[in-house]
Structure formats: structure tokens, C-alpha cells
C-alpha positions as CSV (number, residue, x, y, z in Angstrom):
1,M,-110.7,181.4,81.7
2,T,-108.4,183.9,83.3
3,V,-109.3,187.6,82.9
4,P,-106.2,189.7,82.2
5,V,-105.4,192.2,84.9
6,Q,-105.2,195.7,83.7
7,P,-102.2,197.7,84.9
8,S,-103.0,200.1,87.7
9,S,-103.3,203.7,86.8
10,T,-101.4,204.5,90.0
11,S,-98.5,202.2,89.4
12,P,-95.0,203.7,90.0
13,S,-94.4,203.8,86.2
14,D,-97.7,205.8,85.7
15,L,-96.9,208.1,88.6
16,H,-93.4,208.7,87.2
17,K,-94.9,209.7,83.8
18,R,-97.3,212.1,85.6
19,G,-94.4,213.7,87.4
20,V,-92.6,214.2,84.1
21,R,-95.6,215.7,82.5
22,L,-96.0,218.2,85.4
23,E,-92.4,219.2,85.1
24,V,-92.7,219.7,81.4
25,A,-95.8,221.8,81.9
26,T,-94.0,223.9,84.5
27,L,-91.0,224.3,82.2
28,A,-93.1,225.4,79.3
29,W,-95.1,227.9,81.4
30,N,-92.0,229.5,82.8
31,V,-90.2,229.8,79.5
32,I,-93.2,231.8,78.2
33,G,-93.3,233.7,81.5
34,V,-89.6,234.8,81.4
35,V,-90.3,236.5,78.1
36,I,-93.5,238.2,79.3
37,L,-91.9,239.2,82.7
38,A,-88.8,240.6,81.0
39,Y,-90.9,242.8,78.8
40,A,-93.1,243.9,81.7
41,A,-90.2,244.6,84.0
42,L,-88.4,246.7,81.5
43,A,-91.5,248.6,80.6
44,A,-92.5,249.3,84.2
45,R,-88.9,249.4,85.6
46,S,-90.1,247.1,88.3
47,I,-87.7,245.3,90.6
48,A,-90.6,243.0,91.7
49,L,-91.3,241.8,88.2
50,A,-87.5,241.5,87.5
51,G,-87.1,239.4,90.6
52,F,-90.1,237.3,89.7
53,G,-88.6,236.8,86.3
54,L,-85.4,235.6,87.8
55,D,-87.4,233.3,90.0
56,S,-89.0,231.9,86.8
57,V,-85.5,231.4,85.4
58,I,-84.6,229.4,88.5
59,E,-87.8,227.4,88.2
60,I,-86.8,226.6,84.6
61,G,-83.5,225.3,85.9
62,A,-85.2,223.4,88.7
63,S,-87.6,221.7,86.3
64,T,-84.7,220.8,84.0
65,V,-82.8,219.4,86.9
66,V,-85.8,217.4,88.1
67,L,-86.4,216.0,84.6
68,W,-82.7,215.0,84.5
69,E,-83.1,213.3,87.9
70,L,-86.3,211.5,87.0
71,A,-84.5,210.0,84.0
72,D,-82.3,208.1,86.5
73,A,-83.4,208.4,90.1
74,A,-80.0,207.3,91.5
75,R,-79.2,208.8,94.9
76,S,-76.1,210.6,93.5
77,R,-78.3,212.4,91.0
78,Q,-80.8,213.3,93.7
79,Q,-78.1,214.9,95.8
80,R,-76.6,216.8,92.9
81,A,-80.1,218.0,91.9
82,M,-80.9,219.3,95.4
83,Y,-77.5,221.0,95.5
84,L,-78.0,222.8,92.2
85,I,-81.5,224.0,93.2
86,G,-80.1,225.3,96.5
87,L,-77.3,227.3,94.8
88,A,-79.8,228.9,92.4
89,F,-81.8,230.1,95.3
90,V,-78.7,231.5,97.0
91,F,-78.0,233.5,93.9
92,L,-81.6,234.8,93.7
93,A,-81.5,235.9,97.4
94,V,-78.2,237.8,97.1
95,Y,-79.2,239.6,93.9
96,L,-82.7,240.7,95.1
97,A,-81.4,241.8,98.6
98,A,-78.9,244.1,96.9
99,Q,-81.2,245.3,94.2
100,S,-84.2,246.0,96.5
101,T,-82.0,247.9,98.9
102,I,-80.5,250.1,96.2
103,V,-84.0,250.8,94.8
104,L,-85.4,251.8,98.3
105,V,-82.4,254.0,99.1
106,I,-82.5,256.0,95.9
107,G,-86.3,256.1,95.8
108,F,-86.6,254.7,92.4
109,R,-90.3,254.7,91.3
110,P,-91.6,252.0,89.0
111,H,-94.4,252.5,86.5
112,H,-97.7,250.6,86.4
113,S,-97.9,247.3,84.6
114,A,-101.2,245.9,83.5
115,V,-99.3,243.0,81.8
116,G,-97.4,242.2,85.0
117,I,-100.6,242.3,87.1
118,T,-102.5,240.0,84.7
119,W,-99.6,237.5,84.3
120,T,-98.8,237.2,88.0
121,A,-102.5,236.6,88.8
122,V,-102.8,233.8,86.3
123,T,-99.4,232.4,87.3
124,A,-100.4,232.1,90.9
125,V,-103.3,229.9,90.1
126,V,-101.4,227.7,87.6
127,M,-98.4,227.2,89.9
128,L,-100.5,226.3,92.8
129,A,-102.2,223.6,90.8
130,L,-98.9,222.2,89.5
131,A,-97.4,222.3,93.0
132,T,-100.2,220.3,94.4
133,G,-99.8,217.6,91.8
134,K,-96.0,217.4,92.3
135,S,-96.4,217.1,96.0
136,R,-98.8,214.3,95.8
137,I,-96.9,212.3,93.1
138,G,-93.5,213.0,94.7
139,T,-94.8,211.7,98.1
140,R,-96.3,208.5,96.5
141,L,-93.1,207.9,94.6
142,G,-90.9,208.6,97.6
143,N,-88.9,211.1,95.4
144,P,-87.4,213.9,97.6
145,V,-86.4,215.9,94.5
146,L,-89.9,216.0,93.1
147,I,-91.3,216.9,96.5
148,T,-88.8,219.7,96.9
149,E,-89.4,221.1,93.4
150,G,-93.1,221.0,94.3
151,R,-92.3,223.3,97.2
152,V,-90.4,225.5,94.8
153,T,-93.4,225.7,92.6
154,R,-95.7,226.5,95.5
155,I,-93.3,229.3,96.5
156,D,-93.6,230.5,92.9
157,A,-97.4,230.7,93.5
158,I,-96.9,232.6,96.8
159,L,-94.4,234.9,95.2
160,A,-96.8,235.6,92.3
161,L,-99.4,236.7,94.9
162,A,-96.8,238.8,96.7
163,V,-95.7,240.5,93.5
164,L,-99.3,241.0,92.4
165,T,-100.0,242.7,95.8
166,G,-97.0,245.1,95.3
167,L,-98.0,245.9,91.7
168,V,-101.6,246.6,92.7
169,L,-100.6,248.8,95.6
170,N,-98.3,250.8,93.3
171,A,-101.0,251.1,90.6
172,V,-103.9,251.9,92.9
173,A,-102.4,253.7,95.9
174,G,-99.2,254.9,94.5
175,W,-97.1,253.0,97.0
176,W,-93.9,252.8,94.9
177,W,-92.0,251.2,97.8
178,A,-94.3,248.2,97.7
179,D,-92.5,247.1,94.6
180,P,-88.9,246.8,96.1
181,A,-90.5,245.6,99.4
182,T,-91.8,242.6,97.5
183,G,-88.2,241.8,96.5
184,Y,-87.5,241.2,100.2
185,V,-90.4,238.8,100.4
186,I,-88.8,236.8,97.6
187,V,-85.4,237.0,99.4
188,F,-86.9,235.5,102.6
189,Y,-88.4,232.5,100.7
190,A,-85.3,232.1,98.6
191,I,-83.1,231.8,101.7
192,K,-85.5,229.3,103.3
193,E,-85.6,227.1,100.2
194,A,-81.9,227.4,99.7
195,R,-81.2,226.1,103.2
196,G,-83.7,223.2,102.8
197,S,-82.2,222.2,99.4
198,L,-78.6,222.4,100.5
199,R,-79.3,220.5,103.7
200,H,-80.3,217.5,101.6
């Protein structure tokens, strides 16, 4: 009697489904985050929170693009997906470079934001976990778009820590310039990721 072989839990189909679930989770988290960050940024008048909110908008777009790409992993779709992600990062870099410079020049001082501090701290942990999952699954599937979007998510975690540092320094030490300075940190990573995505 032949014993039926159970499908492997690490089959390409299963890995594909896991990748989709990770992107859906990222999408849902950032949709909620945009609302929270918009409120916190307006209440605190924080360029760092506004920039992080824009980064979350880009992450929403990136997740949407990756879900679209995963629905049909044709090479043409992968190239268009990478291009769209790259353009989004170019926009973020240009906006934050200009906004952070204006804020530093005029000496605009943001308020404290307990909501912003709490959300960015939790987001750093969640994004790091999601990024690790995307990197592993993308590598096993040989999917460059999922791997790249995993890097985007990891950057989201790093930026959350950077924004958190700026918010805490402003709240505890009164270093108002730490807020716009964080914007430059986001600019640096945005340019780096834009170049990587557009190169594909």
C-alpha cells in the first residue's frame, strides 16, 4: 500500500502564500500607522513624524505593488514594480530634504509627542519582524521584488528607531533640532533605496 505524500510546507506555493500574508500584514499596519502619524505630526508639529508618515505611505504603495507583482511574477511586472518603488523614494528624499532644511533655518520647534514615541517604538519591532520574514521567503522564492521590499521594510524599522531617538531627545533634553535632523537620516536611506530600486 502506498502512503500518500503530504505536500511540503516549504513548497513554492506555500512560500508564495506566506509572502502574500506578510505583505498584507505590512499593508494593514501602515494604513493604521498613517492615520496615527498624521494626528501625531499635526499635534506635535513634527517634521520627523510627518516624514515617517510619508514613508508609511510609500510602504503602503510598495506593499500594493508587491502584491500586484506576486499575482503574476512576470519579469516585466518585476521591472515595473522596482521602478515604481524607486520613484516613490525619490519623491520622499526630495520632500524631506527641502522640509528639514526649511525647519532648521527658521528654527521651528516641535512639541512633544507621547503618541508618536509609542507608535514608532512598536513599529520598529513589528517592521523588523516582517522584514526578516520577507527576506527569507523572497530569497527562497528567488523573487527580487519581495527581497527589495523586505529591505524597504527593514529601513522602515531603522527609520522608526531614528525618529524615536529624535522624539525622545526633543522631549527629554529639549533638542528641537533633533527632529528635523532625523529627516536627513530618512533622506539618506531614501536615496540609497531609490538608487537600488531604479538600478534593477
